[in-house]
C-alpha positions in Angstrom: 36.1 29.0 10.1 39.4 29.7 8.2 38.4 27.3 5.5 35.0 28.9 5.1 36.6 32.3 4.9 38.7 30.9 2.0 35.9 29.5 0.1 34.0 32.8 0.5 36.6 34.5 -1.6 37.6 37.0 1.2 40.8 39.0 0.6 44.0 37.7 2.4 45.1 41.3 2.8 42.0 42.3 4.7 41.8 39.4 7.0 45.5 38.6 7.6 48.0 41.3 8.3 51.2 39.2 8.2 52.8 36.9 5.7 53.1 34.2 8.3 49.4 34.3 8.9 48.7 33.8 5.2 51.1 31.0 5.0 49.6 29.3 7.8 46.1 29.4 6.2 47.5 28.1 2.9 49.2 25.3 4.7 46.0 24.5 6.6 43.9 24.4 3.5 46.4 22.2 1.6 46.5 19.8 4.6 42.7 19.6 4.7 42.5 18.9 1.0 44.9 16.0 1.3 43.0 14.7 4.4 39.6 14.8 2.6 41.1 13.0 -0.4 42.1 10.1 1.8 39.7 7.3 2.7 38.2 8.0 6.0 39.6 4.9 7.5 43.1 6.4 7.0 42.3 9.8 8.5 44.5 10.5 11.5 46.5 7.3 11.1 50.1 7.1 10.2 51.1 5.4 6.9 52.6 2.0 7.5 55.8 1.1 5.7 55.5 -2.1 3.8 58.1 -4.5 2.4 59.4 -3.3 -1.0 57.8 0.1 -0.7 58.6 3.4 1.0 54.9 3.9 2.0 51.7 2.1 1.3 48.9 3.7 -0.8 45.4 2.5 -0.4 44.4 0.6 -3.5 41.5 1.9 -5.7 39.6 -1.5 -5.2 39.9 -1.1 -1.4 38.7 2.5 -1.5 35.9 1.8 -3.8 34.8 -1.2 -1.6 35.0 0.9 1.5 32.9 3.7 -0.1 30.3 1.2 -1.4 29.9 -0.4 2.0 29.6 2.9 3.7 27.0 3.9 1.1 25.1 0.6 1.7 25.1 1.2 5.4 23.8 4.7 5.0 21.2 3.6 2.6 19.8 0.7 4.6 18.6 3.0 7.4 16.1 5.1 5.4 15.1 2.0 3.3 14.2 -0.2 6.3 12.5 2.7 8.3 10.5 3.7 5.2 9.5 0.1 4.7 8.2 -0.1 8.3 6.3 3.1 7.9 4.6 2.0 4.6 3.6 -1.3 6.2 2.2 0.4 9.3 0.4 3.1 7.4 -1.5 0.6 5.3 -2.6 -1.3 8.4 -3.4 1.9 10.1 -5.7 3.1 7.2 -7.7 -0.2 7.7 -7.8 0.2 11.5 -9.3 3.7 11.2 -11.8 2.5 8.6 -13.1 -0.2 11.0 -13.5 2.3 13.9 -15.3 4.8 11.8 -17.5 2.1 10.2 -18.4 0.8 13.6 -19.2 4.3 14.9 -21.3 5.4 11.9 -23.5 2.2 12.0 -24.1 2.2 15.7 -27.6 3.2 16.7 -27.4 6.1 17.6 -24.1 7.1 15.9 -21.2 6.5 18.4 -19.7 9.9 18.8 -17.0 8.6 21.1 -15.9 6.2 18.5 -15.7 9.1 15.9 -13.6 11.1 18.5 -11.3 8.1 18.8 -10.8 8.0 15.1 -10.1 11.8 15.1 -7.4 11.4 17.8 -5.8 8.5 15.9 -4.9 11.2 13.2 -2.6 13.0 15.7 0.2 10.5 14.8 0.4 12.5 11.4 1.2 15.6 13.4 4.4 14.1 15.0 6.8 15.6 12.4 5.8 19.1 13.7 7.5 18.3 17.0 11.0 18.1 15.6 11.7 21.9 15.9 10.6 21.6 19.7 12.8 18.6 20.2 15.8 20.3 18.6 15.8 22.7 21.4 16.9 20.1 23.8 18.8 17.7 21.6 20.5 17.4 18.1 18.7 16.2 15.0 21.1 13.4 14.8 20.0 12.0 18.1 16.4 12.6 17.1 16.8 10.7 13.9 18.5 7.8 15.8 15.9 7.6 18.5 13.0 7.7 16.1 14.6 5.1 13.8 14.9 2.8 17.0 11.3 3.6 17.9 9.9 2.9 14.5 11.7 -0.5 14.3 10.5 -1.5 17.7 7.0 -0.4 17.2 6.7 -2.1 13.8 8.0 -5.4 15.4 5.0 -5.5 17.7 2.7 -5.7 14.7 3.9 -9.3 14.2 3.3 -10.4 17.8 -0.5 -11.1 17.5 -1.6 -8.4 19.8 -5.3 -7.5 20.4 -6.8 -5.0 17.9 -6.5 -2.0 20.3 -2.7 -2.7 21.0 -2.0 -3.1 17.3 -3.6 0.3 16.8 -1.1 1.8 19.3 1.9 0.0 17.6 0.7 1.3 14.2 0.3 4.9 15.7 3.8 4.9 17.2 5.5 3.7 14.1 3.9 6.3 11.9 4.7 9.0 14.5 8.4 7.9 14.8 8.8 8.1 11.1 7.4 11.6 11.2 10.2 12.5 13.6 12.8 10.4 11.4 12.3 11.9 8.0 12.9 15.6 8.7 15.6 14.9 11.3 17.5 12.7 8.9 17.3 15.3 6.1 18.6 18.0 8.3 21.2 15.8 10.0 22.9 15.2 6.7 22.1 18.7 5.2 24.3 20.0 8.1 27.2 18.0 6.7 27.3 20.3 3.6 26.3 17.3 1.5 22.6 17.8 1.0 22.8 15.8 -2.2 23.7 12.9 -0.1 20.8 13.1 2.4 18.4 13.7 -0.5 19.8 10.8 -2.5 19.9 8.3 0.4 16.4 9.2 1.6 14.7 9.1 -1.9 16.6 6.0 -2.9 15.7 4.3 0.4 11.9 5.2 0.2 11.6 4.2 -3.5 13.3 0.9 -2.8 11.1 0.4 0.3 8.1 0.7 -2.0 9.4 -1.8 -4.5 10.3 -4.2 -1.8 6.8 -3.8 -0.2 5.2 -4.6 -3.7 7.4 -7.7 -4.0 6.6 -9.0 -0.5 2.9 -8.6 -1.2 3.3 -10.4 -4.6 4.9 -13.4 -2.7 1.7 -13.4 -0.6 -0.6 -13.0 -3.6 -1.6 -9.5 -2.5 -1.5 -10.4 1.2 1.3 -8.4 3.1 3.3 -11.4 4.5 5.3 -9.0 6.7 2.3 -8.6 8.9 1.8 -12.2 9.5 2.9 -13.7 12.9 5.3 -16.0 11.1 7.3 -13.1 9.8 8.4 -12.2 13.3 11.8 -13.6 13.0 12.5 -11.8 9.7 11.0 -8.6 11.2 13.3 -8.7 14.3 16.3 -9.2 12.1 15.3 -6.3 9.9 14.6 -4.2 13.0 18.1 -4.9 14.4 19.6 -4.1 10.9 17.8 -0.8 10.8 19.0 0.1 14.3 22.6 -0.7 13.5 22.6 1.2 10.2 20.9 4.1 11.9 23.8 4.2 14.6 26.2 4.2 11.5 24.3 7.2 10.1 25.0 9.2 13.1 28.6 9.4 12.4 30.0 11.9 10.0 31.4 10.7 6.7 28.4 10.1 4.5 29.3 9.0 1.0 30.6 11.6 -1.4 28.4 13.3 -4.0 28.5 16.0 -6.7 29.0 19.6 -5.8 25.5 21.2 -5.1 25.0 24.9 -5.2 22.7 25.8 -2.3 20.4 28.7 -3.1 18.1 30.6 -0.8 14.4 30.0 -1.1 11.1 30.8 0.7 10.5 28.4 3.5 6.7 28.1 2.5 7.7 27.3 -1.0 9.7 24.4 0.3 6.8 23.2 2.5 4.2 23.5 -0.3 6.4 21.8 -2.9 7.4 19.0 -0.6 3.7 18.5 0.3 3.4 16.9 -3.1 4.6 13.9 -1.3 1.0 13.4 0.1 -0.3 13.0 -3.5 2.4 10.4 -4.1 1.2 8.4 -1.0 -2.4 8.5 -2.2 -1.7 7.5 -5.7 0.7 4.7 -4.7 -1.7 3.2 -2.1 -4.8 3.3 -4.2 -3.4 2.8 -7.7 0.1 2.6 -8.9 1.7 0.4 -6.3 -1.0 -2.4 -6.4 -1.0 -4.8 -9.3 -4.2 -6.4 -8.2 -6.1 -2.9 -8.3 -4.8 -2.3 -11.7 -5.6 -5.8 -12.9 -9.2 -5.7 -11.7 -9.6 -2.2 -13.1 -8.2 -2.6 -16.6 -8.8 -6.3 -16.9 -5.3 -7.6 -17.5 -3.1 -10.4 -16.1 -2.2 -9.9 -12.4 0.9 -12.0 -12.4 2.6 -10.1 -15.0 1.8 -6.7 -13.5 3.2 -7.9 -10.2 6.6 -8.1 -11.9 6.3 -5.0 -14.1 5.1 -2.5 -11.4 8.2 -3.0 -9.1 10.4 -2.9 -12.3 8.8 0.4 -13.3 9.4 1.7 -9.7 13.1 1.0 -9.8 13.4 2.4 -13.3 12.2 5.7 -12.1 14.9 5.5 -9.4 17.7 4.5 -11.7 17.2 6.9 -14.6 20.3 9.2 -14.7 20.0 12.7 -13.3 18.6 15.4 -15.4 19.4 19.1 -15.3 16.5 21.2 -14.3 16.6 23.2 -17.5 15.8 20.2 -19.4 13.8 18.9 -16.4 11.2 21.6 -16.6 9.6 20.4 -19.9 10.3 16.9 -18.7 8.2 17.5 -15.6 5.4 19.0 -17.5 5.4 16.0 -19.8 5.6 13.4 -17.1 2.8 15.0 -15.1 0.6 15.1 -18.1 1.2 11.4 -18.5 0.2 10.8 -14.9 -3.1 12.6 -15.6 -3.7 10.5 -18.6 -3.0 7.3 -16.7 -5.5 8.3 -13.9 -8.1 8.9 -16.6 -7.2 5.6 -18.4 -7.5 3.8 -14.9 -11.0 5.1 -14.4 -12.5 4.6 -17.9 -10.3 2.6 -20.2 -9.8 -1.3 -20.1 -6.9 -3.4 -21.6 -3.2 -3.5 -21.9 -2.8 0.0 -23.5 -4.2 1.4 -20.2 -1.9 -0.8 -18.1 1.1 0.3 -20.1 0.3 3.9 -19.6 0.0 3.3 -15.8 3.4 1.6 -15.8 4.9 4.6 -17.6 3.2 6.9 -15.2 4.7 4.9 -12.2 8.2 5.9 -13.6 7.1 9.5 -13.8 5.8 9.5 -10.2 9.2 8.3 -9.1 10.9 11.0 -11.0 8.5 13.5 -9.4 9.5 12.2 -6.0 13.2 12.8 -6.7 12.4 16.2 -7.9 10.4 17.2 -4.8 13.2 16.1 -2.4 15.9 17.4 -4.7 14.4 20.9 -4.4 14.5 20.9 -0.6 18.1 19.5 -0.7 19.3 22.3 -3.0 17.8 25.1 -0.9 18.6 27.1 2.2 15.5 28.3 4.0 14.9 30.9 6.7 13.5 28.0 8.8 15.5 25.0 9.6 15.4 22.2 7.0 13.9 19.9 9.5 11.0 22.4 10.2 10.4 22.7 6.5 10.4 18.9 5.9 8.4 18.3 9.0 5.6 20.6 8.2 5.6 19.3 4.6 5.3 15.8 6.0 2.3 16.8 8.2 0.5 18.3 5.3 1.4 15.3 3.1 0.0 12.8 5.6 -3.1 14.9 6.1 -3.6 15.4 2.4 -3.2 11.6 1.6 -5.7 10.8 4.4 -8.3 13.5 3.3 -8.1 12.1 -0.4 -8.4 8.6 0.9 -11.5 9.6 3.0 -13.3 11.1 0.1 -12.4 8.0 -2.0 -13.7 5.6 0.7 -16.9 7.7 1.2 -17.6 7.6 -2.5 -18.5 4.0 -2.2 -18.6 2.7 1.4 -20.6 5.5 3.0 -22.3 7.2 0.0 -25.6 6.2 1.3 -25.0 8.1 4.6 -23.8 11.3 2.9 -25.3 11.9 -0.6 -22.7 14.6 -1.4 -20.1 11.7 -2.0 -22.1 10.0 -4.5 -20.2 9.7 -7.9 -17.0 11.2 -6.6 -14.8 8.3 -7.4 -12.7 10.2 -10.0 -12.2 13.3 -7.8 -9.6 12.2 -5.4 -7.4 10.7 -8.2 -7.7 13.8 -10.3 -7.0 16.1 -7.5 -3.9 14.1 -6.4 -2.5 14.0 -9.9 -3.0 17.8 -10.3 -1.4 18.6 -6.8 1.7 16.4 -7.7 1.9 18.0 -11.1 1.9 21.6 -9.6 4.4 20.6 -6.9 6.9 18.9 -9.2 6.5 21.4 -11.9 7.1 24.2 -9.5 10.2 22.5 -8.1 11.6 22.1 -11.7 10.9 25.7 -12.5 12.5 27.1 -9.3 15.4 24.7 -9.4 17.3 26.5 -12.3 20.6 24.7 -12.7 20.2 22.2 -9.8 20.4 18.5 -10.7 18.3 15.6 -9.6 20.4 13.6 -7.2 22.7 10.7 -7.9 25.4 9.0 -5.8 29.0 8.2 -6.8 28.4 4.5 -6.0 25.5 3.7 -8.3 26.2 -0.1 -8.3 25.0 -0.2 -4.6 21.7 1.4 -5.5 21.3 -0.9 -8.6 22.2 -4.0 -6.5 19.5 -3.1 -4.0 17.1 -2.3 -6.7 17.5 -6.0 -8.1 16.2 -7.4 -4.8 12.5 -6.6 -5.3 12.7 -7.5 -9.0 14.1 -10.9 -8.0 11.4 -11.4 -5.3 8.7 -10.5 -7.7 10.1 -13.1 -10.2 10.2 -15.6 -7.5 6.6 -14.8 -6.7 5.7 -15.2 -10.3 7.3 -18.6 -10.3 5.6 -19.8 -7.2 2.1 -18.9 -8.3 0.0 -22.2 -8.6 -1.9 -23.3 -11.7 -5.6 -23.7 -10.9 -6.3 -27.5 -11.6 -9.1 -28.5 -9.3 -10.2 -32.1 -9.3 -13.9 -32.3 -8.3 -15.6 -35.6 -7.6 -16.9 -37.3 -10.7 -20.1 -38.6 -8.9 -22.2 -38.1 -5.9 -23.8 -34.9 -4.4 -22.3 -31.5 -4.7 -21.8 -29.1 -1.8 -22.8 -25.3 -2.3 -21.8 -22.5 0.2 -22.9 -19.0 0.7 -20.5 -16.8 2.6 -20.5 -13.0 3.3 -16.8 -12.3 3.9 -17.3 -8.9 5.6 -14.1 -7.9 3.6 -12.2 -10.8 5.5 -12.4 -8.8 8.8 -13.3 -11.2 11.7 -15.0 -10.6 15.0 -11.8 -9.4 16.5 -11.6 -6.5 13.8 -8.5 -8.0 12.2 -8.2 -9.1 8.6 -7.5 -12.8 8.7 -8.0 -14.6 5.4 -6.3 -17.8 6.9 -9.4 -18.2 9.3 -11.7 -18.0 6.3 -9.5 -20.3 4.3 -9.7 -22.9 7.2 -13.4 -22.6 7.5 -14.0 -23.2 3.7 -11.4 -26.0 3.5 -13.0 -27.9 6.4 -16.5 -27.5 4.8 -15.1 -28.6 1.4 -17.7 -26.9 -0.8 -17.7 -27.5 -4.6 -19.2 -24.1 -5.4 -19.1 -21.0 -3.3 -20.9 -17.6 -3.6 -19.2 -14.7 -1.8 -20.6 -11.3 -0.8 -18.6 -8.3 0.5 -15.5 -9.5 -1.3 -12.7 -6.9 -1.6 -10.2 -7.1 -4.4 -7.8 -4.2 -3.6 -9.2 -1.4 -1.5 -7.1 0.3 1.1 -9.6 -0.3 3.9 -9.0 -4.0 3.5 -5.2 -3.6 3.3 -5.3 -3.7 -0.6 -5.8 -7.5 -0.6 -7.5 -9.2 -3.4 -9.4 -11.8 -1.3 -11.0 -13.5 -4.3 -7.7 -14.1 -6.0 -6.0 -15.2 -2.8 -8.8 -17.6 -1.9 -9.0 -18.9 -5.4 -5.4 -19.9 -5.5 -5.3 -21.3 -1.9 -8.4 -23.3 -2.4 -7.4 -24.4 -6.0 -10.8 -23.2 -7.5 -11.8 -21.3 -10.5 -13.2 -17.8 -9.9 -15.4 -15.2 -11.3 -15.7 -11.6 -9.8 -18.7 -9.2 -10.0 -17.9 -5.8 -8.5 -20.9 -3.8 -7.3 -18.9 -0.6 -7.3 -15.8 0.4 -9.2 -13.6 -2.7 -9.6 -12.6 -3.9 -6.2 -15.7 -4.5 -4.1 -18.6 -6.9 -4.8 -19.7 -10.5 -5.2 -17.8 -13.5 -6.4 -18.1 -17.2 -7.4 -15.6 -19.9 -6.8 -16.0 -23.3 -8.3 -14.2 -26.7 -8.6 -16.1 -27.1 -11.8 -15.2 -25.0 -14.9 -16.9 -21.6 -15.0 -17.9 -21.3 -18.6 -19.1 -17.7 -18.6 -20.3 -15.2 -16.1 -22.3 -11.9 -16.1 -22.5 -9.2 -13.5 -25.8 -7.2 -12.8 -25.8 -3.9 -11.0 -29.0 -3.8 -9.1 -31.1 -0.6 -8.7 -29.8 0.9 -5.5 -30.8 4.1 -3.6 -28.3 3.4 -0.8 -25.2 1.3 -1.2 -24.7 -0.1 -4.7 -25.6 -3.7 -4.9 -24.9 -6.3 -7.4 -25.5 -9.9 -8.6 -23.3 -12.3 -10.4 -24.7 -15.1 -12.7 -22.2 -17.8 -13.6 -22.8 -20.8 -16.0 -20.9 -23.7 -14.6 -20.2 -27.1 -16.3 -21.1 -29.7 -13.6 -20.1 -33.0 -15.0 -21.2 -32.0 -18.5 -24.3 -30.4 -17.4 -24.8 -26.5 -17.2 -25.7 -25.0 -13.8 -27.0 -21.4 -13.5 -25.5 -20.1 -10.3 -26.3 -16.7 -8.8 -24.4 -14.9 -5.9 -26.4 -12.0 -4.6 -26.2 -9.2 -2.1 -29.4 -7.3 -1.5 -29.9 -3.8 0.1 -30.8 -2.8 3.7 -34.1 -1.1 2.8 -37.2 -3.1 2.4 -38.5 -1.1 -0.6 -35.0 -1.2 -2.2 -34.9 -5.0 -1.8 -38.3 -5.4 -3.4 -37.1 -3.5 -6.5 -33.8 -5.5 -6.6 -35.8 -8.9 -6.3 -37.9 -7.8 -9.3 -34.7 -7.6 -11.2 -33.1 -10.7 -9.7 -36.1 -12.9 -10.3 -36.4 -11.6 -13.9 -32.8 -12.6 -14.6 -33.3 -15.9 -12.9 -36.4 -16.7 -15.0 -34.4 -16.3 -18.2 -31.6 -18.6 -17.0 -31.7 -22.3 -17.9 -32.4 -24.8 -15.3 -31.1 -26.2 -12.9 -30.6 -23.0 -10.8 -29.0 -22.1 -7.5 -29.4 -18.8 -5.8 -27.1 -17.9 -2.8 -26.4 -14.8 -1.0 -27.0 -12.2 1.8 -30.6 -11.3 1.3 -30.6 -9.0 4.5 -34.2 -10.4 5.2 -35.6 -12.9 7.7 -37.1 -16.1 6.5 -40.7 -15.0 7.3 -40.3 -11.7 5.4 -42.2 -10.7 2.3 -39.0 -10.7 0.2 -38.0 -14.3 1.1 -41.6 -15.3 0.5 -41.3 -13.9 -3.1 -38.1 -16.0 -3.7 -39.6 -19.1 -2.3 -42.5 -18.9 -4.7 -40.1 -20.1 -7.3 -37.3 -21.7 -5.4 -36.8 -24.0 -2.5 -35.0 -22.8 0.7 -32.2 -25.4 1.2 -32.1 -25.0 5.0 -36.0 -25.2 5.4 -35.9 -28.4 3.3 -33.2 -30.3 5.0 -31.3 -28.0 7.5 -30.4 -28.9 11.1 -29.8 -26.4 13.9 -31.3 -22.9 14.1 -30.1 -21.6 10.8 -29.0 -18.3 12.2 -26.1 -16.8 10.3 -25.6 -13.2 11.9 -23.9 -12.1 13.9 -21.1 -14.6 13.8 -20.3 -14.6 17.5 -23.8 -14.6 18.8 -26.1 -15.6 15.8 -29.7 -14.4 16.3 -31.1 -14.0 12.8 -31.0 -15.8 9.4 -30.2 -13.5 6.5 -27.9 -15.7 4.3 -29.5 -18.4 2.1 -29.1 -21.2 -0.5 -32.1 -21.4 -2.8 -32.6 -24.2 -5.4 -34.7 -24.7 -8.4 -37.4 -27.7 -8.2 -35.1 -30.1 -10.2 -32.4 -30.1 -7.4 -32.8 -32.3 -4.4 -31.4 -31.0 -1.1 -29.8 -33.7 1.0 -28.6 -31.6 4.0 -27.9 -28.0 5.0 -26.0 -26.5 7.9 -24.5 -23.3 9.2 -20.7 -23.6 9.7 -19.4 -21.9 12.9 -16.6 -19.5 12.2 -15.2 -16.1 13.5 -13.5 -15.1 10.3 -16.4 -12.8 9.3 -19.4 -11.0 11.0 -21.6 -13.7 9.1 -21.6 -17.4 9.3 -21.4 -19.5 6.0 -24.3 -21.7 5.1 -23.7 -25.1 3.2 -26.1 -27.3 1.5 -25.5 -30.6 0.0 -27.5 -31.5 -3.0 -28.1 -33.7 -6.1 -28.9 -32.4 -9.6 -31.4 -34.3 -11.7 -29.9 -35.5 -14.9 -31.3 -33.9 -18.0 
């Protein structure tokens, strides 16, 4: 109280009537200044006499080391809890997608399923509970308890629980993070070091994103941290997170530059920080995923997998910038983000990729600016209330944008209003982020973007994701298949169902095992994802190609991350994608010219529509393309038609049905757990002899793969 009175510039004569009282205040202020200048480990302890000296002074190295370690401890808590949140949120998006998909395609529509999906969104509202919890406990205890909850909940995602239990674990992890973030901000805001809370939280979140990118690069776009084998690592990280969260409870956060706290409207703080939701959408659907960028602008994935984490940490390590210089900088960097979104949607090549990398740096600067504004302000509401409401709006905004983006391709045939809306959510997110960050820069006046006094700690941690990405780059295999030089070849058709099995879990390992045991030479895939959030942003074609040591070609039916593909042990000389006329979901075909032992094979992977009239029109186009292709020819795919249908009859007028010629068993391919119909086929031209055909049992998809063994006549 006395020290606060001194700092407020109050008059001694007005506050203290006697000289003794003034002397007491001066002595107390001097003593406090000396104590604060000492390392915390020395506070309250007598100085020890040492040999050769009157008193011992802590060395500069010891003090710096102590401060660095304290900074590291305070930084690891938000880093690890943010990492758990990012991993759980990605999985949660996929879980919600599956529940909505199942509900919409039930006959009639499953309203109960849609209600469950709606209730699942309540985890995004958890941050709004912080003001209520603060009535019965402190924000420090809330931050600690929520950190423990997030660490424990995230660990259950590695246990191999049933789908429903994993949904609950994801829900709780996200909800606990909603409690952690605003509580953590206020807990350190109360220490009169708001720059510290802002710096630690933003630094931790950005480093968590970079580490998440690096782990996925190690798994060739698969999040290794969600695999059961990751459980020992996850438990160690969870323990470390809990320990550092306990350390964060204590006062004595690392020092920071002086920050002038200025009053501001509470709603201004909420709306500005809500730009965080635009960051989440852009990161999950574009900037944080090398495979999405690679497929969209047609550049090398492996190099991008290094450059994107690098751009992320560069955005964190750029020195602080005063807001007076930051306002024009904020305008420029958000214009760059808008240009990068346009480039992603419409421009191919490395110039577009470089612009996206620059924009990723700008997004990180925006993130620092948003949280820096909240840290530099005093609000009528509590800081946790402002941050909590902002986080609720952010999570709802990110989900709403993702919903529009998903409907623009996955459900466009159920709601026509979503047709052709792919650019809309990206453009809206970029504009919202720009408005929020520019508003923060405009209102900030002299406030500086945060930095810490121990930058080498941040820089050392920032090196970790770069090192991991470099290791991932070095571990990527070279595709060098060794097909048989003689004998029959094996051809497979497999609808991957985006790698979601009967248990509603994405499991590429099951699909890999199925293919490896069947040992096909050439594969045609349908419903293959290459980077969509509903499929956990995994590039299934890239992953399977490298695990199976096979060449690949990809033909997206919509955008650049969903469609058909061809994998081959034999060289793929060229390929061409056909967009088939579609009234409902956009369908595509992929034609590949494959060098099979010195002879060209025309190979088609197809996915036809659900509507009979639509399939007829699509077959008009497919058969015309096939007629122009040189023999021998193989057509594989999901034709969505039974063997006795008019459409299959049209195909068999020109091609032979491999299973009808030499198949064993029922030939049923769908659904995988109780097959009752045949809709997946391998068709061959007359100059190919089919030796055998079979349907392979597997639960890795909702379809079963069909495999045919054949010999090609020499020409």
